[in-house]
N, C-alpha and C positions, 0 to 999 in steps of 0.2 A: 350317436345317433337310437345306434339301437339298445343302447346303455337303459337310456331314458327311458324309452320306448317297456324296456321292458321292467322297469321302477314302475311307470304306471300301472300299466297290470299284471303288478304284482300288488300295486290297491288298492285297483278296482276289487281284484280275490277276495281280497282283507274282510271288505266293504259286506261280500256273497255268505260267508264262513263266518259275525258275526264279532268280526274283529275290525277296528274303528281302522277306516282311507282317511288319509289326511297330504293334505299339497305339499304339508310344507315337507314329507321327507321324498315325496317326489325332486322335490328341490336340494333339499339332502344330496339323493339320487343322482342330480344333475354335475352338481359339484365333483360328488366324488371323478365320475365318467372327465366332469373339462378337466382334469388335478389328472387319474389319467394315462386320458387321451396329450396334451399337454407336453409330460414329462416325458412317453414315447417320442413324441414327436422334436422332441428336440435329440435322441438319439437314433433317429429313425436316414439307415442311408442313403436313403433319396433325398433326406430333405440337405442332408452336408454335400449329395451333390450336386446341389444346386447352383448356380451363376449366383445367389440372393439369400444364400445360406447364412452366415453371417442374422442377417435383418429374422429370418424366421425363426432359428433356432433361442436366439434374443425373444418375441413374440410370443413362443410359444415357452420358453424357459416364465416370463412374466403372468403369461394365462395361468399359468401350473401354478403359480407361487401366490398370484391371487387366488384363483377357485381358491385356494389352499386355507389360506386366511380367512376367508368365510368362510370355511365351512369349520376352522379348525372354533369362529369365536365364539356362536352360541356353544359350544363343549365345553368353552370356559367358564358361560354363565353360569351352563348350568350345572360345573363340578361348584361354582361359586355357593351357585343358593341352595349347594344339597352343603354344607358345609355349613350356612350362615342357620340355617335350619335344625341345625347337631347341637353347634358352639349353642346355640338359644334356647333349641329346650331349657324347658319346663314352657317357656316359649312358642307358641305354636304358630302363631306369625302375631308381627310387628308393620302395622305401615306403617309406621317411622323409617322405615326402610327402601330401595332404591329396587332393592330386589324381593319383596317383600310379595307381589302377583307376576311370582312366577308359576306359582299353585296353585294361581285364582285361576275358578273357571266360573263368564258372564256370560246369560245367552245373551241373542242379538235386541232381548226385549229390551235391556241397563247397559242402561251408560255407567259408567264404573271407571275413575282412576282418583290419583291421592290426592288430593289439595289440605292445604291447612285447613282443620277448624272454626268459622266463624269467629273472626275475635268476646262480638257482645253474650255471645254463649258462654252459659257456669262449662270453665272450666276449657273456653279458649283461649288462651293464655297462645301468647305470637309466638310461633313456629310449631306451632301441636299440630303432626301432618296426621289424617285418616284418610279409608278411602273412600271419598264420597261417591256412592250407589244413587242413580235416582230413576226408576222405577218408571218400568211406561205405563198409559192408563187404561189396556183394555188387555193384556199377561199379568197371567199372576207372575211375578223378579223375583230373582231366589239367585243366588249367590253361593260359589262353595269353593271349601279349601283342601284341595287335592293333597292327597299324600301324603300329609300331616304323620312330626313321628306321632310310630306307631303304637307305642308299647305304655300304656293308660296304668298297668297295673295299682303304680305304687303312688294313685293321687288318688285325692281322692273328691273336689269337683273341677269343673268347666267352666272359665270363667269368660268373661266375654265385655269391654266398656265400648256402648255405644252411645250414640251423641245425636235425638233427630231434631233437626234445624224444622219443620215448619210448627203447624200451628196449629197438630191435631195430633191424638196420639198416635204415637210408630205400634203395629202391631206386625208379632214373628213370631213363627215358628225358626225351631231350630230341631231340624236331627241331625244324626251321626249311624252314621254307617260303618262295621267292619269288611275285611275286606271278601267273604263270603256275600256279602248282598250288596257290592260295588253294585251292577247295572241292575238291582231291584229298584226301586222310586218307591216302592210302598212299603217298607222296610226299613228297618233300623228304627231305635230311639226318639221318641216328638217331643219338647217343652215345647213352649207355649210363652213369650213373655212380653212386655209395652215396656211401652217411653212416655214417660209424658212430657209436654207438648213444645220447647225451647228448653228442653236438660241434657244435660253426658249420666247415664247410669252404668256401672260395671254389673253386670246380672252372674250371677252363681249359678252351679249349676248342681246337683250329684249323680258320680258316675253312678254310685251304688243303684239309681232307677235304670241304668242303661245292661245294667249284665244282673240286674232279678226278674226284669221284664219279661215276658213268656211271648211264647212264639219268636211269628218273625218280627217283635219288636227288638227282644234280645238281641244286647253286641257285647260280640269279644272282647273286651279291654287292652286286651294286648295285641290284638290287630286288625286296630280299629282304620279304615279306610279311607274317607271323607269328612268333612263339616258342610253340614246347609246351614243358610240362614236365608227360608223359605217368608216370600210376602203372606201374612196370612190372608183366609178370603173374604175379613173384615174388617181390614185394613184400610187407611182412605190416606195419611200421611204419602207421598211421592216419592222421597229422598230421606238419606242417611246415607248416616258414617258411622263405618268398622274401626276401628283403632289400635285394638289391640283383640291376643285370643291364649289363654296360655290354662298351666292345670296348677292346683295351688293342695 
């Protein structure tokens, strides 16, 4: 219990020093504490002296193993996601993959999940999967791809495969930030794109615009940190699909 409380305290302190406080970290700390406690109980002399020592040691062992497995599974998913990112480059994200949402950031005002593109849309062949984003009516929606493969210096263009299933034009802004701009919401290169109603389109953005911009808009293409798709202030379409994002 003390270890769990210390983990909570660390997360609270991180909030006040400018770092992210995450409930998931508390859960991982708790699993680590349970694993250690279960392992220690197996060899505890007081448990070994108890009349019910076999049941207690067996239960402690199972708890330790179960907590360890629960702790290792997310690590395995993380390793698989990073490996896929490395192998797939210059594709930055392909939402046809089950691991594609690992680096995805979605605010509470937006609902996003992998779904098949409507088959009656252009490019909506059977089995084509994309990220279906549904925007809230009262807040400006956005999606973020965190930690894409960071070195883009050998490429000329950023390409985005997008689909608009609505009956009105989709207007989005694309913002790319480097590591120095990670927490600056107004920094990074910004471009605006439009997708016609009931259509699928590949949009291409020149990477020269990122490196040649001035001030806070200039992006170091050797150290890219994030890609944002942000609802334009003039947008009225309430949902869209992102199929794939890659470099050319």
